[in-house]
C-alpha positions as CSV (number, residue, x, y, z in Angstrom):
1,X,96.1,90.5,86.2
2,X,99.4,92.3,86.1
3,X,102.2,91.2,83.8
4,X,105.5,91.7,85.6
5,X,108.9,91.1,83.9
6,X,112.3,91.0,85.5
7,X,115.0,91.9,83.0
8,X,118.4,90.6,83.7
9,X,120.9,87.8,83.6
10,X,119.7,86.2,86.8
11,X,122.3,87.9,89.1
12,X,121.7,88.5,92.8
13,X,120.2,92.0,92.1
14,X,117.8,90.6,89.6
15,X,116.7,87.9,92.0
16,X,116.3,90.5,94.8
17,X,114.0,92.6,92.5
18,X,111.9,89.6,91.8
19,X,111.7,88.6,95.5
20,X,110.6,92.1,96.6
21,X,108.1,92.3,93.7
22,X,106.6,88.9,94.6
23,X,106.3,89.9,98.2
24,X,104.5,93.2,97.4
25,X,102.1,91.4,95.1
26,X,101.3,88.8,97.8
27,X,100.8,91.5,100.4
28,X,98.4,93.4,98.1
29,X,96.6,90.2,97.4
30,X,96.5,90.7,93.7
31,X,97.2,88.3,90.8
32,X,100.3,88.8,88.7
33,X,102.2,86.8,86.1
34,X,106.0,86.9,86.6
35,X,108.3,86.5,83.6
36,X,112.1,86.4,83.7
37,X,113.7,87.9,80.6
38,X,117.3,86.7,80.4
39,X,118.0,87.0,76.7
40,X,120.1,90.1,76.0
41,X,118.3,90.8,72.7
42,X,114.9,90.7,74.4
43,X,116.2,93.0,77.2
44,X,117.5,95.5,74.7
45,X,114.0,95.9,73.3
46,X,113.1,97.8,76.5
47,X,115.8,100.4,76.0
48,X,117.3,100.1,79.4
49,X,121.0,100.8,80.0
50,X,121.6,98.5,82.9
51,X,119.9,95.7,84.7
52,X,118.0,94.7,86.7
53,X,115.0,96.0,85.0
54,X,111.4,95.9,86.2
55,X,108.6,96.1,83.6
56,X,104.9,96.1,84.6
57,X,102.3,95.7,81.9
58,X,105.0,96.5,79.3
59,X,106.0,99.8,81.0
60,X,109.6,100.0,82.3
61,X,109.3,101.3,85.8
62,X,112.8,100.8,87.1
63,X,116.3,99.9,85.7
64,X,119.8,99.7,87.0
65,X,118.9,99.5,90.7
66,X,116.9,97.6,93.3
67,X,113.7,99.6,94.0
68,X,112.4,99.6,97.6
69,X,109.3,97.7,98.6
70,X,107.5,101.1,98.9
71,X,108.5,102.0,95.3
72,X,107.4,98.7,93.9
73,X,104.0,99.1,95.8
74,X,103.6,102.4,94.1
75,X,104.5,101.0,90.7
76,X,102.0,98.1,91.1
77,X,99.1,100.2,92.4
78,X,99.7,102.7,89.6
79,X,99.6,99.9,87.0
80,X,96.3,98.6,88.6
81,X,94.7,102.1,88.3
82,X,95.8,102.3,84.7
83,X,94.1,99.0,83.8
């Protein structure tokens, strides 16, 4: 099962990243645990400069923008291959 973290304050962009990620996971038919990381100190542990951040299996795959569904699909499939 994948561990997917959305890093951010809960703004519209953060919610959009989560929404797209959940849709991709559903379409691929895989199991994933989604965790929202809202605490600034916890976010800073990932060394990102701006939010939203997307972390899959403790690897930062995107930050400071909203990745496309195709990009998130690539991130997810790459994480599955690395398991």
